C-alpha positions as CSV (number, residue, x, y, z in Angstrom):
1,M,0.1,-0.2,0.1
2,S,2.9,2.3,0.8
3,K,4.2,2.8,-2.7
4,T,1.1,3.2,-4.3
5,P,1.0,7.0,-3.9
6,V,5.2,7.5,-4.6
7,A,4.4,5.4,-7.9
8,I,1.4,8.2,-8.9
9,Y,4.0,10.8,-7.4
10,R,6.7,9.5,-10.1
11,L,3.8,9.4,-13.6
12,P,3.6,13.3,-13.9
13,L,7.1,13.6,-13.9
14,L,7.4,11.0,-16.1
15,F,4.3,12.2,-18.1
16,V,6.3,15.6,-18.9
17,G,9.4,13.8,-19.7
18,L,7.1,12.1,-22.6
19,L,5.1,15.1,-23.6
20,T,8.7,16.3,-24.4
21,M,9.9,13.9,-26.3
22,A,7.1,13.6,-28.3
23,I,7.3,17.3,-29.1
24,G,11.0,17.3,-29.4
25,V,10.7,14.6,-32.0
26,L,8.2,17.2,-33.5
27,A,10.4,20.0,-33.5
28,G,12.8,17.6,-35.4
29,L,10.3,17.3,-37.8
30,M,10.0,20.5,-38.6
31,R,13.5,21.4,-37.9
32,I,13.8,19.8,-41.5
33,G,11.1,21.2,-42.6
34,W,8.0,19.4,-41.7
35,I,4.8,22.1,-40.9
36,I,3.7,21.1,-37.9
37,P,0.8,23.9,-37.2
38,L,-0.1,22.9,-33.3
39,I,4.0,23.5,-32.2
40,S,5.6,26.8,-31.9
41,E,7.7,28.0,-34.3
42,N,10.4,29.0,-31.9
43,F,10.3,24.7,-31.0
44,P,12.3,23.9,-34.2
45,V,15.9,25.7,-32.1
46,L,15.4,23.7,-28.8
47,H,15.1,20.6,-30.2
48,G,18.5,19.0,-29.1
49,P,17.7,21.1,-25.3
50,F,14.5,19.4,-25.6
51,M,15.4,15.6,-25.9
52,V,18.7,15.7,-24.4
53,C,17.2,18.3,-21.0
54,G,13.9,18.4,-21.0
55,F,13.7,13.7,-21.9
56,L,16.3,12.7,-21.0
57,G,17.2,14.4,-18.2
58,T,14.3,13.8,-16.6
59,V,14.0,10.2,-18.0
60,I,17.5,9.7,-16.9
61,G,16.5,11.8,-13.7
62,L,14.0,9.6,-12.4
63,E,15.2,6.4,-12.8
64,R,18.2,7.5,-10.7
65,A,15.6,9.3,-8.1
66,V,13.7,5.9,-8.0
67,A,17.4,3.9,-6.7
68,S,18.0,6.6,-4.4
69,E,17.7,6.9,-0.8
70,H,17.8,10.1,-1.0
71,R,14.5,12.0,-1.5
72,W,16.3,15.1,-2.5
73,S,17.4,14.0,-5.7
74,Y,14.1,13.9,-6.8
75,L,14.7,17.4,-7.6
76,V,16.6,16.4,-10.3
77,P,13.8,15.2,-12.6
78,I,11.0,18.2,-11.0
79,L,13.6,20.6,-12.0
80,T,14.0,19.5,-15.6
81,A,10.3,18.4,-16.0
82,S,9.6,22.4,-14.4
83,A,12.2,24.1,-16.8
84,M,10.3,22.1,-20.2
85,L,6.5,23.6,-18.4
86,A,8.4,26.6,-18.4
87,I,9.3,26.6,-22.2
88,F,6.3,25.8,-22.9
89,A,4.1,28.6,-21.5
90,A,6.9,30.8,-23.2
91,L,8.7,32.1,-20.2
92,P,12.0,33.4,-20.5
93,L,14.1,30.6,-21.9
94,S,16.7,31.8,-19.1
95,V,14.4,30.6,-16.5
96,A,14.4,26.9,-17.8
97,K,18.7,27.2,-18.6
98,W,18.9,28.3,-14.8
99,M,16.6,25.3,-13.5
100,F,18.2,22.5,-16.6
101,F,22.0,23.4,-14.8
102,I,20.7,23.3,-11.4
103,A,19.2,19.7,-12.2
104,A,22.3,18.8,-13.5
105,A,24.5,19.8,-10.9
106,I,22.1,18.1,-8.1
107,L,22.8,14.8,-10.5
108,S,26.7,15.2,-9.7
109,V,26.1,15.8,-6.2
110,H,24.2,12.7,-6.2
111,Y,26.6,10.5,-8.1
112,L,28.7,11.5,-5.5
113,F,27.1,10.6,-2.7
114,V,26.0,6.8,-4.3
115,L,30.0,6.8,-5.4
116,K,31.2,7.1,-1.5
117,R,29.2,4.1,-0.5
118,F,28.9,1.9,-3.3
119,P,32.8,3.0,-5.0
120,S,32.7,0.9,-8.8
121,L,33.4,1.9,-12.4
122,H,29.6,2.4,-13.6
123,L,28.9,4.8,-11.8
124,G,32.1,6.1,-11.7
125,V,31.5,7.0,-15.5
126,M,28.0,8.4,-15.4
127,S,29.2,10.4,-12.1
128,A,31.1,11.6,-14.9
129,G,28.5,12.0,-17.4
130,A,26.7,14.4,-15.2
131,F,29.6,16.4,-14.7
132,L,29.3,17.3,-19.0
133,W,26.0,17.9,-18.7
134,M,26.7,20.2,-15.9
135,I,29.8,22.0,-17.8
136,G,27.0,21.4,-20.9
137,N,24.1,23.5,-19.4
138,L,26.1,26.1,-17.9
139,F,28.0,27.2,-21.3
140,W,24.3,26.8,-22.8
141,L,23.0,29.2,-19.8
142,L,26.1,31.7,-20.5
143,N,24.9,31.5,-24.3
144,F,27.7,29.7,-26.2
145,A,27.6,28.5,-29.7
146,Y,25.0,25.5,-29.7
147,G,28.2,23.3,-31.4
148,N,30.1,24.0,-28.2
149,V,27.0,23.0,-26.2
150,V,26.2,19.5,-28.0
151,L,29.7,18.0,-27.4
152,W,29.0,18.4,-23.7
153,W,25.6,17.1,-24.0
154,S,26.9,14.4,-25.9
155,G,29.4,13.1,-23.4
156,F,26.7,13.2,-20.7
157,L,24.5,10.9,-23.3
158,V,27.4,8.9,-24.0
159,M,29.1,8.4,-20.8
160,T,25.6,7.1,-18.9
161,I,24.3,4.8,-21.8
162,A,28.3,3.5,-21.1
163,G,28.0,3.1,-17.6
164,E,24.3,1.5,-17.4
165,R,25.9,-1.1,-20.0
166,L,28.8,-1.7,-18.0
167,E,26.1,-1.9,-14.5
168,L,24.0,-4.2,-16.5
169,S,27.6,-6.4,-17.8
170,R,28.4,-7.0,-14.4
171,I,26.7,-10.6,-14.3
172,L,29.3,-11.8,-17.4
173,Q,31.6,-11.1,-14.8
174,I,34.0,-8.7,-17.6
175,G,38.1,-9.3,-17.6
176,R,41.0,-6.6,-16.8
177,E,41.8,-6.7,-20.9
178,A,38.1,-5.1,-21.6
179,K,37.4,-2.5,-18.2
180,F,41.8,-1.5,-19.6
181,W,39.5,-0.6,-23.0
182,F,36.1,0.4,-21.9
183,I,38.8,2.7,-19.9
184,L,40.6,4.2,-22.5
185,I,37.6,4.8,-25.2
186,Q,36.3,7.2,-21.8
187,I,38.9,8.8,-21.3
188,V,39.8,9.6,-25.1
189,F,36.4,10.7,-25.6
190,T,36.4,13.4,-23.2
191,L,39.7,14.5,-24.3
192,G,37.8,15.0,-27.8
193,I,35.3,17.0,-26.2
194,L,38.2,19.2,-24.8
195,M,40.1,19.4,-27.6
196,A,37.1,20.2,-29.8
């Protein structure tokens, strides 16, 4: 019985995440020339932020919060979902940018707490991904060119996915050589972002 209210509490966050994904896809279609009357003309430019910060930020943040014992970690999906609602309500974009930046900072701190308790390679990689997302959001907040911002956002996605795949493969007992190559690839990938 006690789990039901918590599950219901998560549904609005999941709904906003899925709504963001749908609008993000439509905004992407508008970028390639489709005419979609119900979607704001400003949204195609925000296709990237919708998908990375809005949809994936909310879903990944919610996933991490559900797995965490820290209730404050729910601030991540709450902030990302709220940022998207602010954009949909035509509030100044800076409001959403600040919320996305704070959400990424909280996710980074969340990973540090989890890493301290459960030190592991997969959590370290996902933690690095959250940090890259925070840097990307900071650059977006400071009005850097999208080309620079997207590099850091891609780091968030790649490292989160790589870390989750490594976490899922723990039952396979991956050897040292495979872990060495995994770490090397992550380092080269991060250096590529820095050099670009």
